[in-house]
C-alpha positions in Angstrom: 100.8 -53.2 -9.8 103.8 -50.8 -8.8 103.7 -49.3 -12.3 99.8 -48.4 -11.9 98.9 -44.7 -12.1 96.1 -43.2 -10.3 94.3 -40.2 -11.0 92.5 -38.3 -8.6 89.7 -35.5 -9.1 87.0 -33.2 -7.5 84.0 -35.2 -6.2 81.1 -34.9 -8.4 77.8 -36.6 -6.8 77.0 -34.1 -4.3 78.7 -32.6 -1.1 82.2 -34.0 -0.6 81.4 -37.1 1.9 84.8 -36.2 3.8 84.0 -32.7 4.4 83.2 -31.6 8.0 79.1 -31.2 8.8 77.6 -27.7 8.1 78.6 -24.9 10.1 75.2 -23.8 11.8 76.8 -20.6 12.8 77.9 -19.8 9.2 74.2 -21.0 8.0 72.7 -18.2 10.4 75.1 -15.6 9.5 74.0 -16.5 5.7 70.5 -16.0 6.7 71.3 -12.6 8.6 73.2 -11.2 5.7 70.1 -11.7 3.5 67.6 -10.2 6.3 69.9 -7.3 6.9 69.9 -6.8 3.2 66.0 -6.5 3.1 64.9 -10.1 2.1 61.9 -11.7 4.0 62.9 -13.8 6.7 60.7 -16.5 6.0 61.8 -16.5 2.2 65.5 -16.7 3.4 64.9 -19.8 5.6 62.9 -21.4 3.0 65.6 -20.6 0.6 68.4 -21.9 3.0 66.8 -25.5 2.6 65.7 -25.1 -1.0 69.0 -24.0 -2.3 71.2 -25.4 0.3 73.8 -23.7 2.4 77.0 -22.5 0.7 78.6 -25.4 -1.2 75.7 -27.6 -0.6 72.9 -29.0 -2.7 69.3 -27.9 -1.5 65.9 -29.2 -2.4 65.4 -27.0 -5.5 68.0 -28.9 -7.5 66.6 -32.1 -6.2 63.1 -31.1 -7.5 64.6 -30.3 -10.8 65.9 -33.7 -11.2 62.6 -35.1 -10.3 60.8 -33.1 -12.9 63.3 -34.1 -15.4 62.7 -37.7 -14.8 58.9 -37.2 -14.8 59.3 -35.7 -18.3 61.3 -38.6 -19.2 58.9 -41.1 -17.9 56.1 -39.2 -20.1 58.0 -40.0 -23.2 58.5 -43.7 -22.6 55.7 -44.9 -24.8 52.1 -45.3 -25.7 49.9 -46.7 -22.7 47.5 -48.8 -25.1 50.2 -51.3 -25.6 48.0 -54.0 -24.0 45.3 -53.5 -26.5 47.5 -53.0 -29.5 49.5 -56.4 -28.7 46.3 -58.1 -28.2 45.0 -56.7 -31.7 48.5 -58.1 -33.3 48.2 -61.3 -31.7 44.6 -61.8 -32.8 45.3 -60.7 -36.4 48.0 -63.5 -36.2 45.8 -66.2 -34.9 43.1 -65.3 -37.5 45.6 -65.4 -40.3 46.8 -68.8 -39.0 43.3 -70.0 -38.7 42.1 -69.1 -42.3 45.2 -70.7 -43.7 44.0 -74.0 -42.0 40.6 -73.3 -43.3 41.4 -72.9 -46.8 43.2 -76.4 -47.0 39.8 -78.0 -46.0 37.0 -78.5 -48.4 34.2 -79.4 -45.8 31.1 -77.3 -45.0 32.3 -76.8 -41.4 35.4 -74.9 -42.7 33.3 -72.6 -44.9 31.0 -72.1 -41.8 33.9 -71.1 -39.6 35.4 -68.7 -42.4 31.7 -66.9 -42.2 32.3 -66.8 -38.4 35.7 -65.3 -38.5 34.5 -62.6 -41.4 31.8 -61.5 -39.1 33.7 -60.9 -36.0 33.4 -57.4 -34.7 36.0 -54.9 -35.3 36.5 -54.5 -31.5 39.5 -56.4 -30.4 37.8 -57.1 -27.1 34.3 -58.1 -28.4 36.0 -60.2 -31.0 38.1 -62.1 -28.3 34.9 -62.4 -26.3 33.0 -64.0 -29.4 35.9 -66.6 -29.9 35.8 -67.9 -26.3 33.7 -70.6 -27.6 35.2 -71.1 -31.1 36.6 -74.6 -31.9 40.0 -73.7 -33.4 41.2 -75.9 -36.4 44.8 -74.6 -36.2 46.9 -75.4 -33.0 48.9 -72.3 -34.0 46.0 -70.0 -34.1 44.7 -71.8 -30.7 48.1 -70.9 -29.2 48.1 -67.4 -30.2 44.7 -66.7 -29.1 45.6 -68.1 -25.6 48.6 -66.0 -25.3 46.1 -62.8 -25.5 44.4 -64.1 -22.3 47.4 -65.7 -20.5 49.7 -62.7 -21.0 47.2 -60.1 -20.1 46.3 -61.9 -17.0 49.9 -62.4 -16.0 50.6 -58.8 -16.5 47.5 -57.8 -14.5 48.2 -60.0 -11.7 52.1 -59.3 -11.6 51.4 -55.8 -11.7 49.6 -55.9 -8.3 51.9 -58.6 -6.8 55.5 -58.3 -7.4 56.0 -62.2 -6.4 53.7 -63.7 -8.5 55.8 -64.9 -11.7 56.8 -68.2 -10.4 53.1 -69.1 -9.4 51.7 -68.0 -12.7 54.3 -69.8 -14.4 53.2 -72.9 -12.5 49.6 -71.9 -13.6 48.8 -71.9 -9.9 45.7 -69.7 -10.1 44.0 -71.2 -7.3 47.0 -70.3 -4.9 46.7 -66.6 -6.0 42.9 -66.5 -5.5 43.4 -67.8 -2.0 46.1 -65.3 -1.3 43.8 -62.4 -2.4 41.2 -63.5 -0.3 43.2 -63.9 2.8 44.7 -60.5 2.0 41.2 -58.9 1.7 40.1 -60.5 4.9 43.4 -58.9 6.8 42.7 -55.3 5.1 39.2 -55.2 6.4 40.0 -56.3 9.8 42.8 -53.5 9.8 40.3 -51.1 8.5 37.9 -51.8 11.4 40.7 -51.1 13.9 41.2 -54.5 15.0 44.8 -55.4 16.2 46.2 -57.3 13.2 49.8 -57.6 14.0 49.4 -61.6 14.9 47.1 -61.8 11.8 49.9 -60.1 9.6 52.7 -62.3 10.8 50.4 -65.4 10.1 49.5 -64.0 6.6 53.1 -63.6 5.6 54.0 -67.0 7.0 51.5 -68.5 4.7 52.1 -66.2 1.4 55.3 -64.4 2.2 56.8 -65.9 -1.3 54.3 -63.6 -3.0 55.9 -60.6 -1.4 59.8 -60.4 -2.1 60.0 -56.9 -0.8 59.1 -58.4 2.7 57.3 -55.8 4.4 58.0 -55.3 8.2 54.5 -54.6 9.1 50.8 -54.2 7.7 51.3 -50.6 7.1 54.4 -51.4 4.7 52.4 -53.8 3.2 49.4 -51.3 2.2 51.9 -48.9 1.1 53.3 -50.9 -1.3 50.2 -52.6 -2.8 48.1 -49.3 -2.7 50.7 -47.6 -4.8 50.5 -50.5 -7.4 46.7 -50.5 -7.3 46.6 -46.7 -7.9 48.8 -46.9 -10.8 46.7 -49.6 -12.4 43.7 -47.2 -11.9 45.6 -44.4 -13.3 46.1 -46.4 -16.1 42.6 -46.8 -17.1 41.9 -43.1 -16.5 44.8 -42.1 -19.0 43.4 -44.0 -21.8 40.5 -42.8 -24.3 36.9 -44.2 -23.5 37.4 -46.6 -26.3 40.5 -47.8 -25.0 39.1 -48.1 -21.6 36.5 -50.2 -22.9 38.6 -52.5 -24.8 41.3 -52.9 -22.0 38.5 -53.7 -19.4 36.7 -56.1 -21.7 40.1 -57.9 -22.4 40.9 -58.1 -18.8 37.7 -59.5 -17.9 38.2 -62.3 -20.3 41.6 -62.9 -19.3 40.7 -63.4 -15.5 37.7 -65.5 -16.5 34.6 -66.4 -14.4 36.3 -67.6 -11.4 36.7 -65.4 -7.9 40.1 -63.7 -8.9 38.3 -60.9 -10.8 35.9 -60.1 -7.9 38.7 -60.4 -5.4 41.0 -58.1 -7.3 38.1 -55.5 -7.6 37.5 -55.9 -4.0 41.1 -55.5 -3.2 41.4 -52.3 -5.2 38.3 -50.9 -2.8 39.9 -51.9 0.4 43.3 -50.3 -0.6 41.6 -47.1 -1.9 39.7 -46.8 1.5 43.1 -47.3 3.6 45.1 -44.8 1.5 42.8 -42.3 0.0 45.4 -39.7 -0.2 47.2 -41.3 -3.2 46.5 -40.4 -6.8 43.9 -42.4 -7.7 42.1 -40.7 -10.5 44.3 -38.5 -12.6 45.4 -39.6 -15.9 48.4 -38.9 -18.0 49.2 -38.3 -21.4 52.3 -40.3 -22.5 53.7 -40.4 -25.9 56.8 -42.5 -27.0 58.1 -44.8 -29.9 57.1 -48.1 -28.2 53.7 -49.8 -27.4 53.8 -50.3 -23.6 52.3 -53.4 -22.3 50.1 -53.4 -19.4 52.6 -54.2 -16.7 55.0 -51.6 -18.1 52.5 -48.9 -18.7 51.2 -49.3 -15.0 54.8 -49.3 -14.0 55.7 -46.0 -15.8 52.4 -44.3 -14.3 53.3 -45.9 -10.8 56.8 -44.0 -11.3 55.5 -40.9 -12.5 53.0 -40.9 -9.2 56.0 -41.5 -7.1 57.7 -38.4 -8.6 54.6 -36.4 -8.2 54.5 -37.2 -4.4 58.2 -36.8 -4.1 57.9 -33.2 -5.8 55.3 -32.2 -3.3 57.3 -33.2 -0.3 60.4 -31.6 -1.9 58.2 -28.4 -2.4 57.7 -27.9 1.2 54.6 -25.7 0.5 52.1 -26.6 2.7 52.0 -25.0 6.3 54.2 -26.4 8.9 56.1 -28.4 6.4 59.4 -29.9 7.4 62.1 -32.0 6.0 61.0 -34.8 7.9 57.8 -34.9 5.8 60.1 -36.3 2.9 60.2 -39.9 2.3 64.1 -40.4 2.1 63.8 -44.0 1.0 61.4 -42.7 -2.1 64.2 -40.1 -2.8 67.1 -42.8 -2.8 64.8 -45.2 -4.9 63.9 -42.4 -7.6 66.8 -40.1 -7.3 69.7 -42.1 -6.3 71.9 -42.5 -2.9 73.5 -39.0 -3.5 70.2 -37.2 -3.7 69.3 -39.1 -0.4 72.3 -38.1 1.4 71.6 -34.5 0.4 68.3 -34.6 2.0 69.7 -36.2 5.1 72.3 -33.3 5.1 69.9 -30.8 5.0 67.5 -32.6 7.4 70.5 -32.6 10.0 71.1 -29.1 9.3 67.5 -28.1 10.1 67.6 -30.4 13.4 70.9 -29.1 14.6 69.9 -25.5 13.9 66.9 -26.2 16.4 68.9 -28.1 18.7 71.4 -25.4 19.3 68.8 -22.9 19.6 69.3 -21.0 16.5 65.7 -21.8 15.0 62.1 -22.1 16.5 59.0 -23.2 15.0 55.5 -21.6 15.0 52.3 -22.2 13.3 53.6 -20.7 9.8 57.1 -22.6 9.8 60.6 -21.8 10.9 61.7 -18.6 12.6 64.6 -17.1 14.1 64.9 -17.7 17.8 65.9 -15.2 20.4 69.4 -16.5 20.3 69.8 -16.0 16.5 68.0 -12.4 16.7 70.7 -11.5 19.2 73.4 -12.8 16.8 71.6 -10.9 13.9 71.8 -7.7 16.2 75.3 -8.1 16.9 76.3 -8.4 13.3 74.0 -5.2 12.3 75.5 -3.3 15.3 79.3 -4.5 14.1 78.5 -3.2 10.7 77.2 -0.1 11.9 80.4 0.4 14.4 82.8 -0.3 11.5 81.2 3.0 9.9 81.6 4.8 13.3 85.2 3.5 13.5 87.4 6.6 14.6 84.4 8.2 16.4 84.2 8.1 20.1 81.3 6.6 21.7 80.5 6.9 25.4 78.0 7.1 28.3 77.1 10.4 30.2 77.5 9.2 33.9 76.2 10.6 37.0 78.4 9.9 40.1 75.7 8.8 42.4 75.3 5.6 44.1 72.7 3.6 42.0 72.3 0.7 39.5 73.6 -0.4 36.3 77.1 1.5 36.5 80.5 0.6 37.2 81.5 -0.3 40.8 83.0 2.4 42.9 84.3 0.4 45.9 81.8 1.2 48.6 79.0 -0.7 49.8 75.9 -0.1 52.2 73.3 -2.2 54.0 70.6 -4.2 52.0 67.3 -2.4 51.8 64.1 -4.1 50.5 63.8 -3.4 47.0 67.6 -3.0 46.1 68.7 -4.1 42.5 72.6 -3.4 43.1 75.0 -6.4 43.1 75.6 -8.0 46.5 79.2 -7.6 48.1 80.0 -11.1 48.8 82.9 -10.4 50.9 81.4 -7.9 53.2 78.4 -9.8 53.5 80.1 -12.8 54.8 82.4 -10.7 57.1 79.4 -9.2 58.6 77.9 -13.0 59.2 81.5 -14.0 60.9 81.6 -11.0 62.9 78.2 -11.3 64.3 78.8 -15.0 65.2 82.3 -14.6 66.6 83.2 -16.9 69.5 80.3 -19.1 68.5 80.8 -19.5 64.7 80.7 -23.1 63.2 81.0 -24.1 59.7 78.8 -23.6 57.6 78.1 -19.8 58.3 74.6 -18.9 58.4 73.8 -15.5 56.8 70.8 -13.3 58.4 68.9 -10.4 56.5 71.0 -7.9 58.4 74.3 -9.2 57.0 73.7 -8.3 53.5 75.6 -5.4 51.9 75.3 -4.3 48.2 77.9 -2.8 46.3 77.4 0.8 45.3 78.0 1.7 41.5 78.1 4.8 39.1 74.4 5.8 38.5 73.8 6.1 34.7 71.0 8.3 33.6 68.3 6.2 31.8 66.6 7.0 28.6 63.2 6.1 27.1 63.6 5.6 23.4 61.1 5.5 20.6 62.3 4.5 17.1 59.4 4.9 14.5 60.3 3.2 11.1 58.5 3.8 7.8 57.0 0.3 6.7 55.3 1.9 3.6 55.9 0.0 0.3 58.3 2.8 -1.2 60.8 2.1 1.5 61.0 -1.4 -0.1 60.7 -0.5 -3.7 63.4 2.2 -3.5 65.8 -0.2 -1.4 65.5 1.2 1.8 63.9 -1.8 3.6 67.1 -3.4 4.3 69.0 -0.6 5.9 66.0 0.2 8.0 66.0 -3.2 9.3 69.6 -3.2 9.9 69.2 0.1 11.8 66.5 -0.9 14.0 68.1 -4.2 14.9 71.7 -2.6 15.5 69.8 0.0 17.9 68.1 -2.8 19.8 70.9 -4.7 20.3 73.0 -1.8 21.5 70.5 -0.8 23.9 70.1 -4.2 25.3 73.7 -5.0 25.8 75.4 -1.8 26.6 72.4 0.3 27.9 70.2 -2.2 29.6 68.8 0.4 31.9 67.2 2.0 28.7 64.0 1.3 27.2 63.7 1.0 23.5 60.4 0.5 21.7 60.3 0.0 18.0 57.3 1.3 16.2 56.6 0.5 12.7 54.3 2.5 10.7 52.3 2.2 7.4 48.4 2.6 7.1 48.7 1.8 10.9 51.5 1.6 13.5 52.4 -1.0 15.8 55.1 -2.0 18.3 57.4 -4.5 16.9 59.6 -7.0 18.6 63.2 -8.0 17.3 61.5 -11.3 15.9 58.7 -9.4 14.4 60.9 -6.7 12.8 63.3 -9.5 11.2 60.3 -11.2 9.8 58.2 -8.3 8.5 57.5 -8.3 4.8 56.3 -5.1 2.9 52.7 -4.9 1.9 50.8 -3.0 -0.6 48.5 -1.1 1.5 48.8 2.6 0.9 49.4 5.2 3.8 52.1 6.6 5.8 50.6 7.2 9.5 53.0 8.9 11.3 50.3 10.3 13.7 49.5 6.9 14.9 53.4 6.1 15.5 53.7 9.3 17.3 50.7 8.6 19.4 52.1 4.9 20.4 55.7 6.8 21.0 54.0 9.1 23.6 52.3 6.3 25.5 55.9 4.7 25.8 57.7 7.7 26.9 55.0 8.7 29.7 55.4 5.0 31.1 59.0 6.0 32.0 58.6 9.7 33.6 62.1 9.8 35.0 64.1 8.9 31.9 65.7 11.1 29.2 63.0 11.0 26.2 64.5 10.0 22.7 62.4 10.0 19.7 63.9 9.0 16.2 61.6 8.9 13.0 62.9 7.1 9.7 60.7 7.8 7.1 60.8 8.5 3.2 57.3 10.3 2.9 55.2 12.8 4.1 52.4 11.8 6.3 49.4 10.7 4.2 47.0 8.9 6.9 45.8 9.6 10.3 43.3 7.9 12.8 39.5 9.0 13.0 37.4 7.0 15.3 40.1 4.2 15.5 40.0 3.8 11.6 42.9 5.0 9.4 42.1 7.6 6.8 44.3 8.0 3.9 44.6 10.6 1.3 47.2 11.8 -1.1 48.3 14.5 -1.3 47.8 14.8 2.2 44.7 16.5 3.8 44.9 19.4 6.3 43.1 17.2 8.7 46.0 14.5 8.6 48.7 17.3 8.9 46.9 18.7 11.8 46.6 15.4 13.7 50.2 14.7 13.0 51.2 18.0 14.3 49.1 17.6 17.3 50.8 14.5 18.4 54.2 16.4 17.9 53.1 19.2 20.0 52.1 16.5 22.9 56.0 15.3 22.7 57.3 18.4 22.7 55.3 19.5 25.8 56.6 16.2 27.5 59.9 17.3 26.7 60.9 15.0 23.9 63.1 16.1 21.0 62.1 14.6 17.7 65.0 14.0 15.2 64.0 13.0 11.6 66.1 10.8 9.3 64.9 11.6 6.1 65.5 9.2 3.2 64.8 10.5 -0.5 64.1 13.7 -1.7 60.2 13.9 -1.4 59.5 17.8 -1.4 56.5 17.3 0.6 58.4 15.6 3.3 61.2 18.0 3.2 58.7 20.8 3.9 56.9 18.9 6.7 60.0 17.8 8.7 61.2 21.5 8.3 58.1 22.9 10.2 58.3 20.2 12.7 62.0 20.8 13.5 61.0 24.4 13.8 58.0 23.9 16.2 59.6 21.1 18.2 63.4 22.1 18.2 64.6 18.7 16.9 67.0 18.2 14.1 66.6 16.6 10.5 69.0 14.3 9.0 69.2 13.4 5.0 71.6 10.1 5.1 71.9 8.0 2.1 70.2 4.5 2.8 73.6 2.8 3.5 74.3 5.3 6.0 71.1 5.2 7.9 72.5 2.8 10.6 75.4 5.1 11.4 73.3 8.3 11.7 70.8 6.6 14.0 73.2 5.0 16.4 75.5 8.0 16.5 72.3 10.4 17.4 71.1 7.9 20.0 74.7 7.9 21.8 75.0 11.5 21.5 71.5 12.2 23.1 72.4 9.8 25.9 75.6 11.8 26.5 73.5 15.2 26.3 75.1 16.3 23.2 72.4 17.2 20.7 
């Protein structure tokens, strides 16, 4: 043993089992990178699970494996093997019988030969007519009986996994009794009765027929229904002539006893309890072999399971989650490694939700406020990287007020004060007030409270109007626009909380966008650049904060082509004089309010250049023409300069 050599290599069956669990922060950052690059948020979240996080396998790879297995199953063989095998056995039986009849000189032998010569060409009808035939050859009689016994055995074994021993012993009465008890149990369950005790009694009596050992009646129904659905799909997969042949052969095989009717009743009960299974869709299977009834139904059952698995892995229906995936079915069809991949993805999805990175709405997964803050921080960090070496600051007024740095003095608290409490002076006032009688704990009175004075910072009211027209997406400006708006939003939220920012998106219409809506918004094909509506909304936002410095910034790549008339958007290109007048009217409103409009003009549209030049002359604002990649730097720098009073 000492001389043995072992060679180690890379793990090949999925993610390394010894690797640490997925880094959820890295997964969020991966989502953020693509969102900031302009991808749809919902597409990115879906792709995270479909493609897997970095160095992981996702649902798409598992679906590809399931599709390959389905194609292989379709090439497994021909489905009419049961009929073909019956025909072969019948031909052998007839040949053996004719040999035996030729050796006899009796009239009965000649009559029997005429009977055989006039048999129908249909295998099933010939088998039916021979049911009362008195065979001369023992070999022929045995071959004929194999047709019936073999098909009966395959039919019953296909429906019940544990029937082989009972059928070998010829215990069809026991099979019939079990099926009758099973139908009674299923009917009681369908009526809503409590069947827990009845299920246990059934398993105690007939458990030997169910080696899969179902834990409850639902598992029993699932197993039986899938087998029954596969049998029904087999019949639907045959041609009408083949269906008739197989049906007649099965009737002959099951005989006139109660079992034939009981199996039909069982199929009806199972279909009523599991209507969502695929009971009616046929398949076209081809291959070098003729599959018997059991093998054909098994192949179709496997195809049915793969179809269901493909649907689960697709996650296409609204509200789909990884919890919808049957991991046991994944392991049964694709192997343990695939099941482990699903479990890892499920753990990732749950961990993202548990740690507060994802939330779920009616349309599926979306980023939580926590994740949006991280996304905004990432966007702002990228912008600040471009601004490195430049000086950012705040224009501070040395008045006592809110939201500034502490200046060391304090004053008595008054109703409505929002400044931070001066805890030391507040406790000192309480102690001095109760001097000589003070006991622990010290009880505070309203007159004891003092607030710390701070440098008052001038607040700003900011309206960032971003163009959502399709040209922004088509020309690669969608991602930089999102990054800019998210970065500015995070900057205001974290460093200038006294400011009020409103992001307004405008296309055919304009609307206010939250961080989450901005991250998730997708381009649409509606035509129209309704800057007039956006400026109207911006004006309302500014007028709600009359004491703040107004800041209006507009990011667009096209001239106004739409405006509101009686609440409806009117679009025309090239722009009509009515659209231009309506837009300039809103510009004049903002100008009279004291707001300066700064345009960030993307692209080289001559109409846009002429329009913004006139607006800048009329309003006194400035016009920037940054590359899309530099948009964030321009907008953030302009906002900071505006707050410092340096236009």
